[in-house]
C-alpha positions as CSV (number, residue, x, y, z in Angstrom):
1,M,26.8,11.4,-8.3
2,T,25.8,9.1,-11.1
3,T,27.7,10.0,-14.3
4,I,26.4,10.1,-17.9
5,S,28.5,7.0,-18.7
6,E,27.0,5.1,-15.7
7,V,23.5,5.9,-17.0
8,S,24.3,4.3,-20.3
9,L,26.1,1.3,-18.9
10,S,24.3,-2.1,-19.0
11,P,23.1,-3.7,-15.8
12,K,25.8,-6.4,-16.1
13,E,28.5,-3.7,-16.4
14,I,27.2,-1.8,-13.4
15,R,27.1,-5.0,-11.4
16,K,30.7,-5.7,-12.3
17,L,31.7,-2.2,-11.1
18,I,29.9,-2.8,-7.8
19,R,31.5,-6.3,-7.4
20,D,34.9,-4.8,-8.0
21,G,34.3,-2.0,-5.4
22,E,34.3,0.8,-8.0
23,F,30.7,1.8,-7.5
24,K,29.7,2.5,-3.9
25,R,26.9,5.0,-4.2
26,P,23.1,5.0,-4.4
27,T,22.0,3.5,-7.7
28,S,19.3,6.0,-8.7
29,G,20.0,6.8,-12.4
30,A,22.4,3.9,-13.0
31,A,21.7,1.7,-16.0
32,A,18.7,3.9,-16.8
33,G,15.6,2.0,-18.0
34,Y,16.3,-1.2,-16.1
35,V,14.5,-2.6,-13.1
36,Q,16.2,-2.1,-9.8
37,A,15.3,-4.3,-6.8
38,N,15.3,-4.1,-3.0
39,L,16.8,-7.1,-1.2
40,A,15.8,-9.1,1.8
41,I,17.7,-12.3,2.9
42,L,16.5,-14.6,5.6
43,P,17.3,-18.1,6.9
44,K,15.1,-20.8,5.2
45,E,13.0,-21.3,8.3
46,Y,11.6,-17.8,8.0
47,A,11.2,-17.8,4.2
48,F,7.7,-19.0,3.9
49,D,6.3,-16.5,6.4
50,F,8.2,-13.7,4.7
51,L,6.9,-14.7,1.3
52,L,3.4,-14.7,2.8
53,F,4.1,-11.3,4.2
54,C,5.0,-10.0,0.8
55,Q,1.9,-11.5,-0.7
56,R,-0.2,-9.8,1.8
57,N,1.6,-6.5,1.3
58,P,2.2,-6.2,-2.4
59,K,2.3,-2.4,-2.5
60,P,5.5,-2.1,-0.4
61,C,6.9,-5.6,-1.1
62,P,6.2,-6.6,-4.8
63,V,8.1,-9.8,-5.5
64,V,10.4,-9.8,-8.5
65,E,12.3,-13.0,-7.8
66,V,12.9,-15.5,-5.0
67,L,16.0,-17.6,-4.9
68,E,16.4,-21.2,-3.7
69,P,18.1,-21.7,-0.3
70,G,21.8,-21.0,-0.7
71,Q,21.4,-19.8,-4.3
72,V,23.6,-16.8,-5.1
73,E,22.8,-16.2,-8.8
74,V,19.7,-14.2,-9.6
75,S,19.2,-16.6,-12.5
76,V,15.8,-15.4,-13.9
77,T,16.2,-11.6,-13.9
78,A,20.0,-11.2,-13.8
79,P,21.9,-14.2,-15.1
80,S,25.6,-14.4,-14.1
81,S,25.0,-12.2,-11.1
82,D,26.0,-12.8,-7.5
83,I,23.6,-11.6,-4.8
84,R,26.6,-11.7,-2.3
85,T,28.6,-9.0,-4.1
86,D,26.4,-7.1,-6.6
87,V,24.8,-4.6,-4.2
88,P,26.8,-1.5,-3.4
89,L,26.1,-1.7,0.4
90,Y,24.4,-4.2,2.6
91,H,22.7,-3.8,6.0
92,V,22.8,-6.7,8.5
93,Y,20.1,-6.7,11.2
94,E,20.4,-9.0,14.2
95,N,17.5,-9.3,16.6
96,G,16.1,-6.1,15.2
97,K,19.3,-4.1,15.5
98,L,21.4,-2.8,12.7
99,S,24.7,-4.6,13.5
100,A,26.8,-4.0,10.3
101,E,27.1,-2.1,7.0
102,I,29.2,-4.2,4.6
103,S,30.2,-4.1,1.0
104,N,29.8,-7.9,0.3
105,L,28.3,-11.0,2.0
106,T,31.0,-13.5,1.1
107,D,32.1,-14.1,4.7
108,L,28.6,-13.9,6.1
109,W,26.8,-16.2,3.7
110,K,25.0,-19.3,4.9
111,P,23.8,-22.2,2.8
112,D,20.2,-21.8,4.1
113,F,19.9,-18.1,3.2
114,V,16.9,-17.3,1.0
115,S,17.1,-14.1,-1.0
116,F,14.0,-12.0,-2.0
117,L,14.2,-9.4,-4.7
118,L,11.4,-6.8,-4.4
119,G,10.4,-4.1,-6.8
120,C,11.9,-0.6,-6.3
121,S,10.5,2.8,-7.2
122,F,13.8,3.8,-8.8
123,S,12.4,1.6,-11.7
124,F,9.7,4.1,-12.6
125,E,11.9,7.3,-12.3
126,S,12.9,7.2,-15.9
127,A,9.3,7.2,-16.9
128,L,8.6,10.2,-14.7
129,I,11.6,12.0,-16.2
130,N,10.4,11.1,-19.8
131,N,7.1,12.8,-18.9
132,G,8.8,16.0,-18.0
133,I,8.9,15.5,-14.2
134,R,12.3,16.5,-12.8
135,L,13.7,14.5,-9.9
136,P,16.5,16.5,-8.2
137,H,17.9,13.5,-6.3
138,F,18.3,11.7,-9.6
139,E,20.2,14.6,-11.1
140,S,22.4,15.2,-8.1
141,G,23.2,11.6,-7.2
142,T,21.8,11.9,-3.7
143,N,19.4,9.4,-2.2
144,V,15.6,9.7,-2.2
145,S,13.9,10.6,1.1
146,M,12.3,7.7,2.9
147,Y,10.1,7.8,6.0
148,I,8.6,5.3,8.5
149,T,4.8,5.9,8.6
150,N,1.9,5.1,10.9
151,I,0.5,2.8,8.2
152,P,0.5,-0.8,9.5
153,T,1.4,-3.7,7.2
154,V,-0.7,-6.9,7.2
155,P,1.2,-9.4,9.6
156,A,2.3,-12.8,8.5
157,G,3.8,-15.2,11.0
158,P,6.4,-13.3,13.0
159,F,6.6,-10.4,10.5
160,S,4.8,-7.1,11.0
161,G,5.6,-3.4,11.3
162,P,4.9,0.0,9.8
163,M,5.2,0.7,6.1
164,V,8.1,2.8,4.8
165,V,7.4,5.3,2.0
166,S,9.7,7.2,-0.4
167,M,8.9,10.8,-1.1
168,R,9.4,12.9,-4.3
169,S,8.5,16.6,-4.5
170,I,6.4,17.1,-7.5
171,P,5.2,20.4,-9.1
172,Q,1.5,20.8,-8.3
173,E,0.5,20.9,-11.9
174,K,2.2,17.6,-12.6
175,V,0.9,15.5,-9.7
176,V,-1.9,14.0,-11.7
177,R,0.6,13.0,-14.4
178,A,2.9,11.5,-11.9
179,V,0.0,9.3,-10.6
180,Q,-0.9,8.3,-14.1
181,V,2.7,7.4,-15.0
182,T,3.6,5.4,-11.9
183,S,0.2,3.5,-11.9
184,R,1.5,1.7,-15.0
185,F,4.1,0.0,-12.8
186,P,2.3,-2.0,-10.1
187,G,5.2,-4.5,-10.0
188,V,7.5,-1.7,-8.7
189,H,5.2,-0.1,-6.2
190,G,2.8,1.6,-8.7
191,S,0.8,4.7,-7.9
192,P,1.4,6.8,-4.8
193,I,-0.2,5.8,-1.5
194,H,-0.5,9.4,-0.2
195,I,-0.3,12.9,-1.6
196,G,0.2,16.1,0.5
197,N,-0.1,16.5,4.2
198,P,2.7,14.2,5.7
199,S,1.3,14.3,9.2
200,A,-1.7,12.3,8.0
201,I,0.6,9.3,7.6
202,G,2.6,9.9,10.8
203,I,5.5,11.9,9.3
204,T,6.2,14.8,11.7
205,N,9.3,16.4,10.0
206,L,9.9,16.1,6.2
207,S,13.4,17.6,6.6
208,Q,14.5,14.6,8.7
209,P,13.9,11.4,6.7
210,D,14.4,8.1,8.5
211,F,16.4,6.9,5.5
212,G,18.1,8.7,2.6
213,D,18.8,12.3,2.1
214,P,16.6,15.4,2.9
215,T,14.5,16.8,0.0
216,V,13.9,20.6,-0.4
217,I,10.3,21.2,-1.3
218,K,10.1,24.3,-3.4
219,E,7.2,26.7,-3.6
220,G,4.5,25.2,-5.8
221,E,5.6,21.6,-5.2
222,V,3.7,18.9,-3.4
223,P,5.2,16.0,-1.4
224,V,4.1,12.7,-3.1
225,F,4.6,9.4,-1.2
226,W,5.1,5.9,-2.7
227,A,5.2,2.6,-0.8
228,C,8.9,1.6,-0.4
229,G,10.8,-1.6,-0.5
230,V,12.8,-0.4,2.6
231,T,9.7,-1.6,4.5
232,P,11.4,-5.0,5.3
233,Q,14.0,-3.1,7.2
234,S,11.3,-1.5,9.3
235,V,9.8,-5.0,9.7
236,A,13.2,-6.3,10.8
237,M,13.4,-3.7,13.5
238,S,9.9,-4.5,14.7
239,S,9.8,-8.3,14.3
240,K,13.4,-8.9,15.4
241,P,14.3,-12.1,13.5
242,P,17.7,-13.5,14.5
243,I,19.2,-12.2,11.2
244,M,18.0,-10.4,8.2
245,V,20.3,-9.0,5.5
246,T,19.0,-6.2,3.3
247,H,20.4,-3.6,0.8
248,A,21.3,-0.3,2.4
249,P,18.5,2.2,1.5
250,G,19.0,3.5,-2.0
251,H,21.8,0.9,-2.9
252,M,19.9,-1.4,-5.1
253,F,20.4,-4.6,-7.0
254,I,20.1,-3.9,-10.8
255,T,18.4,-6.6,-12.9
256,D,18.5,-7.2,-16.6
257,M,14.8,-6.6,-16.9
258,K,13.6,-3.4,-18.7
259,D,11.3,-1.1,-16.8
260,E,8.7,-1.5,-19.6
261,D,8.6,-5.2,-18.9
262,Y,6.7,-4.3,-15.8
263,S,4.4,-1.8,-17.4
264,V,0.7,-2.9,-17.5
265,L,-0.5,-0.3,-20.0
């Protein structure tokens, strides 16, 4: 569970805790008010096609920063950081299969790796809370529920696959406000892509998310779905590149950028 002190720590302080192995949990609520980012790392030969994939699919894959081959410092949005150590948990996919969960990439790192930082919906959660919309996973320190849908992404080169969404259970009378609030943040997924009936987007059982923790939907609440930056992990499983490294779902890279820096209104 994210503590009050962790909410108030700066991104640099949280990254140091992560680097030192003292913060190993999902990052929802940590360094509140700062942009969190999804991560995808690929060999240089796949970088252009993946960048094109992100450009064609800006809703699930909004680009925050792209590093040069071999670069480890996220120099624009998080100076003095190290992409190899500053994520609480990494996933390694080899030929479409999850082959490892590791706490740092120091031994795995290659000089041709290109890192992509993609916008994360954790970044608009503070705005939702500030508008009176409670988020139980935020309060309890559990992970948001994420699902693989039947919504196809637009292919680019070898990359294709279904979109992943995150789901938050919103009181019915606050759904419109949730749409209004999150639409201000297109750089971190923006407004929902679906509201209500989960089967319409290929989700058969809300109590069994593909990633993250289950969410209890209470009476009077509506499931609301946002495009999710875990989509590259779905793409890795579908497209089977020789290697793709990502964050473990919910375990984000925290930048020095304020959420409001990505607000358009």
